[in-house]
Biotite code that builds the C-alpha atoms (Angstrom):
import biotite.structure as struc

atoms = struc.array([
    struc.Atom([-33.502, 13.779, 65.332], chain_id="A", res_id=1, res_name="GLY", atom_name="CA", element="C"),
    struc.Atom([-34.390, 17.360, 63.662], chain_id="A", res_id=2, res_name="ARG", atom_name="CA", element="C"),
    struc.Atom([-35.138, 18.457, 60.487], chain_id="A", res_id=3, res_name="THR", atom_name="CA", element="C"),
    struc.Atom([-33.495, 20.949, 58.459], chain_id="A", res_id=4, res_name="PRO", atom_name="CA", element="C"),
    struc.Atom([-36.850, 23.056, 59.264], chain_id="A", res_id=5, res_name="LEU", atom_name="CA", element="C"),
    struc.Atom([-36.769, 22.744, 62.516], chain_id="A", res_id=6, res_name="TYR", atom_name="CA", element="C"),
    struc.Atom([-32.976, 23.879, 62.743], chain_id="A", res_id=7, res_name="SER", atom_name="CA", element="C"),
    struc.Atom([-33.603, 26.951, 60.731], chain_id="A", res_id=8, res_name="ALA", atom_name="CA", element="C"),
    struc.Atom([-36.914, 27.881, 62.610], chain_id="A", res_id=9, res_name="SER", atom_name="CA", element="C"),
    struc.Atom([-34.725, 27.286, 66.139], chain_id="A", res_id=10, res_name="LYS", atom_name="CA", element="C"),
    struc.Atom([-31.976, 29.978, 64.792], chain_id="A", res_id=11, res_name="GLU", atom_name="CA", element="C"),
    struc.Atom([-34.246, 32.532, 63.165], chain_id="A", res_id=12, res_name="GLY", atom_name="CA", element="C"),
    struc.Atom([-32.754, 31.916, 59.461], chain_id="A", res_id=13, res_name="HIS", atom_name="CA", element="C"),
    struc.Atom([-35.943, 33.752, 57.906], chain_id="A", res_id=14, res_name="ILE", atom_name="CA", element="C"),
    struc.Atom([-34.732, 33.096, 54.179], chain_id="A", res_id=15, res_name="ASP", atom_name="CA", element="C"),
    struc.Atom([-33.660, 29.132, 54.855], chain_id="A", res_id=16, res_name="VAL", atom_name="CA", element="C"),
    struc.Atom([-37.385, 29.260, 56.059], chain_id="A", res_id=17, res_name="VAL", atom_name="CA", element="C"),
    struc.Atom([-39.084, 30.985, 53.619], chain_id="A", res_id=18, res_name="LYS", atom_name="CA", element="C"),
    struc.Atom([-36.935, 28.436, 50.938], chain_id="A", res_id=19, res_name="LEU", atom_name="CA", element="C"),
    struc.Atom([-37.789, 25.223, 52.888], chain_id="A", res_id=20, res_name="LEU", atom_name="CA", element="C"),
    struc.Atom([-41.934, 26.371, 52.839], chain_id="A", res_id=21, res_name="LEU", atom_name="CA", element="C"),
    struc.Atom([-41.204, 26.568, 49.140], chain_id="A", res_id=22, res_name="GLU", atom_name="CA", element="C"),
    struc.Atom([-40.074, 23.015, 48.786], chain_id="A", res_id=23, res_name="LYS", atom_name="CA", element="C"),
    struc.Atom([-42.874, 21.714, 51.154], chain_id="A", res_id=24, res_name="GLU", atom_name="CA", element="C"),
    struc.Atom([-41.103, 21.093, 54.320], chain_id="A", res_id=25, res_name="ALA", atom_name="CA", element="C"),
    struc.Atom([-43.446, 19.351, 57.109], chain_id="A", res_id=26, res_name="ASP", atom_name="CA", element="C"),
    struc.Atom([-44.199, 21.840, 59.467], chain_id="A", res_id=27, res_name="VAL", atom_name="CA", element="C"),
    struc.Atom([-45.528, 19.133, 61.971], chain_id="A", res_id=28, res_name="THR", atom_name="CA", element="C"),
    struc.Atom([-42.214, 16.824, 62.651], chain_id="A", res_id=29, res_name="VAL", atom_name="CA", element="C"),
    struc.Atom([-41.002, 17.069, 66.187], chain_id="A", res_id=30, res_name="ALA", atom_name="CA", element="C"),
    struc.Atom([-37.927, 16.086, 67.414], chain_id="A", res_id=31, res_name="ASP", atom_name="CA", element="C"),
    struc.Atom([-37.224, 13.460, 69.915], chain_id="A", res_id=32, res_name="ASN", atom_name="CA", element="C"),
    struc.Atom([-38.010, 15.778, 72.792], chain_id="A", res_id=33, res_name="ASP", atom_name="CA", element="C"),
    struc.Atom([-41.704, 16.792, 70.964], chain_id="A", res_id=34, res_name="GLY", atom_name="CA", element="C"),
    struc.Atom([-40.378, 20.381, 69.483], chain_id="A", res_id=35, res_name="TRP", atom_name="CA", element="C"),
    struc.Atom([-42.307, 21.246, 66.514], chain_id="A", res_id=36, res_name="THR", atom_name="CA", element="C"),
    struc.Atom([-40.516, 24.044, 64.078], chain_id="A", res_id=37, res_name="PRO", atom_name="CA", element="C"),
    struc.Atom([-43.043, 26.570, 65.841], chain_id="A", res_id=38, res_name="ILE", atom_name="CA", element="C"),
    struc.Atom([-42.404, 25.323, 69.445], chain_id="A", res_id=39, res_name="TYR", atom_name="CA", element="C"),
    struc.Atom([-38.867, 26.082, 68.959], chain_id="A", res_id=40, res_name="SER", atom_name="CA", element="C"),
    struc.Atom([-39.171, 29.436, 66.858], chain_id="A", res_id=41, res_name="ALA", atom_name="CA", element="C"),
    struc.Atom([-41.426, 30.622, 69.558], chain_id="A", res_id=42, res_name="SER", atom_name="CA", element="C"),
    struc.Atom([-39.090, 29.636, 72.279], chain_id="A", res_id=43, res_name="ASN", atom_name="CA", element="C"),
    struc.Atom([-36.439, 31.748, 70.786], chain_id="A", res_id=44, res_name="ASN", atom_name="CA", element="C"),
    struc.Atom([-38.868, 34.916, 69.914], chain_id="A", res_id=45, res_name="GLY", atom_name="CA", element="C"),
    struc.Atom([-38.770, 34.543, 66.337], chain_id="A", res_id=46, res_name="HIS", atom_name="CA", element="C"),
    struc.Atom([-41.706, 36.391, 65.234], chain_id="A", res_id=47, res_name="VAL", atom_name="CA", element="C"),
    struc.Atom([-40.853, 36.218, 61.425], chain_id="A", res_id=48, res_name="ASP", atom_name="CA", element="C"),
    struc.Atom([-40.602, 32.596, 61.521], chain_id="A", res_id=49, res_name="VAL", atom_name="CA", element="C"),
    struc.Atom([-43.851, 31.790, 63.340], chain_id="A", res_id=50, res_name="VAL", atom_name="CA", element="C"),
    struc.Atom([-45.525, 34.000, 60.985], chain_id="A", res_id=51, res_name="LYS", atom_name="CA", element="C"),
    struc.Atom([-44.675, 32.119, 58.450], chain_id="A", res_id=52, res_name="LEU", atom_name="CA", element="C"),
    struc.Atom([-45.186, 28.599, 60.201], chain_id="A", res_id=53, res_name="LEU", atom_name="CA", element="C"),
    struc.Atom([-48.684, 29.631, 61.032], chain_id="A", res_id=54, res_name="LEU", atom_name="CA", element="C"),
    struc.Atom([-49.340, 30.857, 57.470], chain_id="A", res_id=55, res_name="GLU", atom_name="CA", element="C"),
    struc.Atom([-48.372, 26.971, 56.839], chain_id="A", res_id=56, res_name="LYS", atom_name="CA", element="C"),
    struc.Atom([-51.367, 26.217, 59.121], chain_id="A", res_id=57, res_name="GLU", atom_name="CA", element="C"),
    struc.Atom([-48.297, 24.921, 61.989], chain_id="A", res_id=58, res_name="ALA", atom_name="CA", element="C"),
    struc.Atom([-50.491, 23.659, 64.782], chain_id="A", res_id=59, res_name="ASP", atom_name="CA", element="C"),
    struc.Atom([-49.936, 25.686, 68.048], chain_id="A", res_id=60, res_name="VAL", atom_name="CA", element="C"),
    struc.Atom([-51.853, 23.353, 70.482], chain_id="A", res_id=61, res_name="THR", atom_name="CA", element="C"),
    struc.Atom([-49.262, 20.554, 70.026], chain_id="A", res_id=62, res_name="VAL", atom_name="CA", element="C"),
    struc.Atom([-47.513, 19.827, 73.425], chain_id="A", res_id=63, res_name="ALA", atom_name="CA", element="C"),
    struc.Atom([-43.854, 18.736, 73.330], chain_id="A", res_id=64, res_name="ASN", atom_name="CA", element="C"),
    struc.Atom([-43.238, 15.703, 75.618], chain_id="A", res_id=65, res_name="ASN", atom_name="CA", element="C"),
    struc.Atom([-43.008, 17.999, 78.700], chain_id="A", res_id=66, res_name="ASN", atom_name="CA", element="C"),
    struc.Atom([-46.822, 18.960, 77.983], chain_id="A", res_id=67, res_name="GLY", atom_name="CA", element="C"),
    struc.Atom([-45.765, 22.550, 77.263], chain_id="A", res_id=68, res_name="ARG", atom_name="CA", element="C"),
    struc.Atom([-47.309, 24.232, 73.722], chain_id="A", res_id=69, res_name="THR", atom_name="CA", element="C"),
    struc.Atom([-45.499, 26.681, 71.856], chain_id="A", res_id=70, res_name="PRO", atom_name="CA", element="C"),
    struc.Atom([-47.782, 29.558, 73.870], chain_id="A", res_id=71, res_name="LEU", atom_name="CA", element="C"),
    struc.Atom([-46.208, 28.452, 77.096], chain_id="A", res_id=72, res_name="TYR", atom_name="CA", element="C"),
    struc.Atom([-42.888, 28.799, 75.902], chain_id="A", res_id=73, res_name="SER", atom_name="CA", element="C"),
    struc.Atom([-43.250, 31.869, 74.321], chain_id="A", res_id=74, res_name="ALA", atom_name="CA", element="C"),
    struc.Atom([-45.020, 33.464, 77.507], chain_id="A", res_id=75, res_name="SER", atom_name="CA", element="C"),
    struc.Atom([-42.236, 31.511, 79.771], chain_id="A", res_id=76, res_name="LYS", atom_name="CA", element="C"),
    struc.Atom([-39.507, 33.380, 77.527], chain_id="A", res_id=77, res_name="GLU", atom_name="CA", element="C"),
    struc.Atom([-40.944, 36.735, 77.773], chain_id="A", res_id=78, res_name="GLY", atom_name="CA", element="C"),
    struc.Atom([-41.590, 36.975, 74.178], chain_id="A", res_id=79, res_name="HIS", atom_name="CA", element="C"),
    struc.Atom([-44.802, 38.997, 73.708], chain_id="A", res_id=80, res_name="ILE", atom_name="CA", element="C"),
    struc.Atom([-44.878, 39.717, 70.087], chain_id="A", res_id=81, res_name="ASP", atom_name="CA", element="C"),
    struc.Atom([-44.689, 35.712, 69.826], chain_id="A", res_id=82, res_name="VAL", atom_name="CA", element="C"),
    struc.Atom([-47.418, 35.263, 72.297], chain_id="A", res_id=83, res_name="VAL", atom_name="CA", element="C"),
    struc.Atom([-49.922, 37.898, 70.776], chain_id="A", res_id=84, res_name="LYS", atom_name="CA", element="C"),
    struc.Atom([-49.401, 35.844, 67.543], chain_id="A", res_id=85, res_name="LEU", atom_name="CA", element="C"),
    struc.Atom([-50.092, 32.511, 68.729], chain_id="A", res_id=86, res_name="LEU", atom_name="CA", element="C"),
    struc.Atom([-53.466, 33.882, 70.592], chain_id="A", res_id=87, res_name="LEU", atom_name="CA", element="C"),
])
């Protein structure tokens, strides 16, 4: 299953992400495919969401079930600003 934080991160809903983080949503929870909120935000190029998740110490080294990390995903999708944040 997917958490509200995952869904908001995926869609780039920055205000919802902020609210959920203020309420101490867990940034480490992954869905059934191993996608975390930071993986989802990175995959979709949501720079501001990635910044917030990094501030909450989201782990950028965790790979999904296919062995891919947020950095891999952002690189593959051409999201250079996200790549710069993750390095």
